C-alpha positions as CSV (number, residue, x, y, z in Angstrom):
1,M,121.1,82.8,75.1
2,I,124.7,82.5,76.0
3,C,126.8,85.7,76.3
4,S,128.5,86.6,73.0
5,N,131.5,88.0,74.9
6,C,132.5,85.5,77.6
7,K,130.5,82.5,76.2
8,K,129.8,81.2,79.7
9,N,126.9,83.0,81.3
10,D,123.3,83.5,80.3
11,A,122.7,86.8,78.4
12,N,120.1,89.3,79.5
13,T,121.2,92.3,77.5
14,H,120.7,92.6,73.7
15,I,122.7,95.2,71.8
16,K,122.3,96.1,68.2
17,E,124.9,98.3,66.5
18,N,124.6,99.8,63.0
19,I,127.9,101.3,62.0
20,N,128.3,102.4,58.3
21,G,125.3,100.2,57.3
22,Q,126.8,97.1,59.0
23,L,124.4,95.6,61.6
24,R,126.0,93.8,64.6
25,E,124.1,92.1,67.4
26,Y,125.5,91.2,70.8
27,Y,123.9,89.2,73.7
28,L,125.7,90.0,76.9
29,C,125.6,88.7,80.4
30,P,125.3,91.3,83.3
31,N,129.1,91.1,84.0
32,C,130.1,91.7,80.4
33,A,127.5,94.4,79.8
34,K,128.9,96.2,82.8
35,S,132.5,95.8,81.8
36,L,131.6,97.1,78.2
37,N,129.6,100.0,79.7
38,Y,126.3,98.7,78.4
39,S,124.7,98.2,81.8
40,N,123.3,101.7,82.4
41,F,122.5,103.0,79.0
42,G,121.0,106.3,80.2
43,K,123.8,106.9,82.6
44,V,126.5,106.4,79.8
45,F,125.3,109.6,78.2
46,D,124.6,111.2,81.6
47,L,120.9,111.5,80.9
48,D,118.0,111.0,83.3
49,L,115.4,109.9,80.8
50,N,112.6,110.3,83.4
51,S,113.3,114.0,83.8
52,F,113.9,114.4,80.0
53,F,110.5,112.9,79.0
54,G,108.8,113.4,82.3
55,S,106.9,116.6,81.4
56,A,105.9,115.2,78.0
57,L,104.6,111.9,79.4
58,S,102.9,113.1,82.5
59,K,99.2,113.8,82.4
60,P,98.2,117.4,82.6
61,Q,96.5,118.5,85.7
62,V,92.8,119.2,85.1
63,L,91.2,121.6,87.5
64,K,88.0,120.1,88.8
65,K,85.1,122.0,90.3
66,P,84.5,121.1,94.0
67,E,81.9,118.5,94.6
68,T,78.5,119.9,95.6
69,E,76.9,116.7,96.8
70,V,78.6,114.9,99.7
71,C,77.4,112.5,102.3
72,E,76.6,114.3,105.5
73,T,77.7,111.3,107.7
74,C,81.2,110.6,106.2
75,G,81.8,113.5,103.9
76,A,82.5,111.3,100.8
77,G,81.5,112.6,97.5
78,F,80.4,110.6,94.5
79,D,83.7,111.1,92.7
80,Y,85.5,109.5,95.7
81,L,83.2,106.5,95.6
82,I,83.9,106.0,91.9
83,A,87.7,106.5,92.3
84,S,88.0,104.2,95.3
85,G,85.4,101.7,94.4
86,K,84.2,101.8,98.0
87,V,81.2,103.3,99.6
88,G,82.1,105.6,102.6
89,C,79.2,104.5,104.9
90,A,75.7,103.1,104.9
91,D,74.2,106.6,104.4
92,C,76.1,106.9,101.1
93,Y,73.8,104.3,99.7
94,K,70.8,106.5,100.5
95,K,72.5,109.7,99.4
96,F,73.7,108.4,96.0
97,A,71.1,105.8,95.4
98,G,70.1,107.1,92.0
99,K,73.7,107.1,90.8
100,L,74.9,103.9,92.5
101,Y,72.0,101.5,91.8
102,P,72.5,101.4,88.0
103,S,76.2,100.4,88.5
104,I,75.3,97.9,91.2
105,Q,72.6,96.4,88.9
106,R,75.1,96.1,86.0
107,I,77.8,94.6,88.1
108,H,75.9,92.2,90.3
109,G,72.7,91.6,88.3
110,N,70.5,92.7,91.2
111,T,70.2,95.5,93.7
112,K,68.9,93.3,96.5
113,H,71.0,91.0,98.6
114,S,70.1,87.3,97.9
115,G,72.9,85.6,99.8
116,K,72.8,83.2,102.7
117,I,70.3,83.4,105.4
118,P,71.4,83.3,109.1
119,S,70.5,79.9,110.6
120,I,68.9,81.6,113.7
121,A,66.3,83.5,111.8
122,G,66.5,81.4,108.7
123,K,63.1,79.6,108.7
124,Q,61.2,82.8,109.4
125,L,63.1,84.8,106.7
126,K,62.6,82.0,104.1
127,V,58.9,81.9,104.7
128,Q,58.7,85.7,104.5
129,R,60.6,85.7,101.2
130,Q,58.3,83.0,99.8
131,I,55.2,85.1,100.9
132,N,56.6,88.2,99.2
133,E,57.4,86.3,96.0
134,L,53.9,84.6,96.0
135,K,52.3,88.0,96.5
136,Q,54.1,89.4,93.4
137,Q,53.2,86.3,91.4
138,L,49.5,86.7,92.5
139,E,49.4,90.3,91.4
140,E,51.0,89.4,88.1
141,A,48.5,86.6,87.5
142,I,45.6,89.0,88.3
143,K,47.0,91.6,85.9
144,E,47.2,88.9,83.2
145,Q,43.7,87.6,84.1
146,E,45.0,84.1,84.8
147,F,42.5,83.5,87.7
148,E,43.3,79.8,88.0
149,K,47.0,80.5,88.7
150,A,45.9,83.4,91.0
151,A,43.8,81.0,93.0
152,E,46.7,78.6,93.4
153,F,49.0,81.4,94.6
154,R,46.2,82.6,97.0
155,D,46.0,79.0,98.5
156,Q,49.8,78.8,98.8
157,L,49.8,82.2,100.6
158,K,47.2,81.0,103.1
159,A,49.2,77.9,103.8
160,L,52.4,79.9,104.3
161,A,50.6,82.5,106.5
162,K,49.5,79.6,108.8
163,E,53.1,78.3,108.9
164,D,54.4,81.8,109.6
165,G,52.0,82.2,112.5
166,G,49.5,84.4,110.8
167,N,52.0,87.3,110.3
168,E,51.2,88.1,106.7
């Protein structure tokens, strides 16, 4: 919009006046708004709107009871963990496991890390993970009385145990 007053600059101030039922609208550039005393609306009436509405808009202070459960290592309480979104130290995971794991499960879909494996220990870790997974599948197959599947899992476990060097 072009300024209604000087008709040269871009307007950034919109003024509506209703005088005796007649509505007038103005679009003013910063220079014209300043010259017509529309630049600092609150200052025209010598009002500080923040102090005027400040107490009504601010949240009331709620007294909280002190936290009873804090981490012995870093001193962080569970409220701090929730407010900051960060865990204070590794011991916080142990201290607040019952409260943290449901949130971690909901956010990440799992509570165990399943990311990349370091290349140095990669082969051994992959084999160990496969062994653990096959053991779980073997137990499940036995519970379901699917003995043919259980035999397959058992054979795969033996092969992986040989590959792992017999460290089952």
